[in-house]
N, C-alpha and C positions, 0 to 999 in steps of 0.2 A: 435646232431653234435658230430662227433668223435673227441677225444682228443689224444695228443701225450704225452708220458711220460716225466715229469719234470726231471727225473733223467738223461736224456740223455745230453750230452755235448752241443748240439745245443739248446735245450729247456732250459736248467738250465741257460745258459748265456743269453738266450734271456728274460727270467723273471728276473732274479737277476743281470745280468750284463749289462743290458740296462735301467733299471727303478729303479733308487736309492730310490724312495719313497717305492716300494714294498720290496727292500732289507732291508730298514730301518724297516719296519713293521715286517719282518721275524727275524731280529736280536733282536729287542726288545722284541719279543715273546719268542725266544729260549734262549737268553743269561741271566745269573744270574747277571744283572747289579744292582749296589747298588741303593737304594731307591733315587728317585729324580735325577737320572742321566740318564734318557732315551735318546736314540739318537734322535736329532733334525733334523740334516741334514747330508748328506753323500757327498763324492767326492770319485771317483774310482782312484785307484793307480795301477801302473804297477804290474803285477804278479811277485812274487819274483822268481828269477832263482834258483832252488834247484836241485840237483842231482836226475834224475828220477830212479825209482825202476825197474831194468831190468825186462822184460817181463810184465810190469804193466803200461807201460808209456801212455796207452790210458785211463785207467780206472779211472784217478784221474782228476776231474774237480774243478777248483778253481776260486774264486773272491776275490779281495782285495780292500779295502776301508779304509777311514779315516773319522771321524765325526767331528763336530763343535768344540769339546773339544780337538781334536789332537789324540784321541784314535784310534788305528788301529784295523781292524777286517779282519781276513783271514777265508773265508768260503770255505770248500772243500767237493764235493760229491765223497766218494770212493765206487766203486763197489765191489771190493774184499778186504778182510782184510789180513793184514800180520803185525807182530810187527815191520817190517821195515817202515810201513806207520806212525806208531805212533812216531817213531824216526824222521821221515821226518817232521811231523807236529812240533815237538819240535824244530827242526833245523830251519825250516822256521819262526816260531814265534820268536825265539831267534834272528835271523838274522835281521827280521823287527825291533825288539827292539833296537838293538845295532846300526843299521844304522841311527837312529834318531839323533845320538850324532855327532855334528859337532863341529869343533874347536871353534866356537862361542858360543856354548851352555854348560851349566853346567848339571851334572847328574840329578840334581833335576828337570830339565826341561823334562826329559824322561816321556812319557806317556804310559799307559798301552796297551799291545797288547792282544786281545782275538782271540783264534783259535777255530772256530766251525767246527767240522767234522761230517759229516752225512755218516754213514757206512751202506751199503746195505747188510751186512752179520752180523751174531752173533759172537762177539769175546770173550764174557764172558758167555758162555752157562750155567754156574753153578748158575748165578744170575738173579733175575727176573727183576731187574731195567734196563730200556733201556736208561736211562739218566745218564751220568757219568760226574761229574764237578771236575776238578783237580785245586788245587791252590798249591803254595809254602808256607807251613805252619811250625810252630814249632811243632816238633813230640811230645813233652811233653805237649804243650798247643796249641791245634789246633785253638783256637780263635785268636792267634797271626799269623799274615801273612805278607809275604814279597810281596809287590804289584808290579806288572809289568807285569807278564805273568799268564794267565788264559786259561784253555783248557776245551772244552766240546765235548764229543764223544756221539753221539746218534746212537744206534743200531736200525735202522728203522723195522727190521723184528719183533722185540719185542714189537713194539708200538701197544696198543690196546685202542682205544678212550674210549670204555666203562669202562675202569678201572680208568679213571682219571675225577675227578669233579671240579678241579681247573685250573686256566690258560686256559681260553677258547681259546684264539687266538693261543696260543701255540698248543693246540690240533687241531685247524682247520688247521693250517700250516702243521703239521705233517700228517694229513689226506690228504692234498694236495699232499704231497710228497709220500704217501704209497698207495692211493686209485686211483690215476688217471694214466690211462695208455691207451694203444691202444684199449682196450677192452670197454672202458667207452664211452657212447653215451650222456647219461644225467647225469651231474655232480649233487651230492647230494646237496639238497635245503640248508642244513646248510652251505655249503661252498659258495653258490651263495649270501647268506645274508651278507656275509662280503664284504665290498666294494673293499678291496685290493686283497682278494683272488678271487673274481669275476673277477677283471681285469687281475689277473695272469692266471686265466683259459682262458680268451679270447686270451690270447697270446699263448695258446696251441691248439687252433682250428687248425685241420689238413688242413682245407681249407685256412688257412692264410700263408701256406708254399707252395713255388714253387717247381717245379720237382727237381731241383738242391738241394735244402735244404733237401727235402725228402730223396734223394739219400745219402746225408751227414749224415742224421739222421739213416738210416739203416746201413751205413758203420761204425758208432760208435758202434752199437750193435754187428756187426760182429767182430770188433776188441776186444771188451769185451770178447765175446765167445771165440775167439782165445786165448786170454791171459789165461783165465780160464782153457782151453783145455791144453795149454803148461805147466801151472803151475802143473796141475794134472799129465800131461804126464811125466814130470821130475821125479815126485816122484815114479809113477808106473814103469818107465823104470829103476830106480835105484832099485828098489825092485826085478824086474824081473831079472835084470842082476846080482844082488846079489845073487840070488838063483842059476842062471845058471853058473856063472863064479867065484863066490867067491867075498868077500868083496872088495878087490883092484880093481877089473874089474867091480864091480857093482855100489853100492851107492857112494862109494868113487870117482869112475870115473865121476858120474854124479855131485859131489861136485866140481871136477876139472873143468868140462864144465862150471859151473856157475861162479866159481871164474874168468874164462877167460872173463866173461861178466861183471865183476866188481861188482858182487852181494857181500853184506856184509856177514860176518860170521854168524851172527844172522839169516839172511834171509835164508841162505842155511841150517843152522842147523834146523831151523823150518819147512822148506819145505820138506827136506829128512829125518827128524827125526834122525839126526846124531849129536853126541855130538860135542859142540863147540870146545873142544880141538883137536878132529880129523880133523875138517875143517881147523883149525889153522896149523895142521901139513901139510895138503895138500897145504895150502897157502905158508908155508915156503919151501916146495919142489918146488913149482912153481916159487917162486922167485929165488931159487938156480939153478934150471935146466931148466927153460924155456920150449922150445918146446920138450925137452927130458923127461918132468916130467913123462909121462905115464910109462917109463922104470924104474922108482925108486918108484912107488907106493907100492911095497912089503916092503918098509922101514916103512910104517905106522903100528903102534902097537895099 
């Protein structure tokens, strides 16, 4: 039986956004929860409204929930990597943490927020590890931690099941995320032996989706491919224009276009390989001259 890819917006939310017991199993397997504090039950929460990353508004899928202890969990599937995404995750988790505080609550009532981000690209190619756990720790004594926010980033392309001998359920869930797609007819027996993952696989049977849902599924992949092409196109266009017309009419001009789309300095610097101070100069010119900025790009040094 043909399966659909769980990384798609439609399927990810069908598996993890409609079945809290499956999301509970997934989070218990993937998150570094302290001993004896496994998630017992979950309730879904409205997704946090955070600024979208221009050109990548379709490639981020998220589910937000709270457990019986009051801890919040934000799960995001990110198809393309950018440092702006890491800042978005930090913003989203921090906002969720702060919003717990009502006038009737004390600070000590705040519960931890965990952000789990599944990345479908490699963002640290120089490292072999695929699992990255971030905490707020004392630099001189990393055993001392400020509790409240924790972040886990998983680089899915790096995951190789044969390299891992522990945390069996974690391995099975990551195999589910990395091995199942439209090319799979028969799911691996190891996945079918897990009750939760078998149920998740049943939710991915292509025969269980109607025509409109399958069209939505395909449109999502189209939007992801389009965003990837646009991201690459801005960089290539900047390089080409830079060679043909000089710096002010090339890469800097591309930076100006992206600033007009409200992209951050860090995002533009990363995508165009342009120093951040230069991007800030363009931003200052834009604030000063508005629609006439192109006529003043020769002021960039």
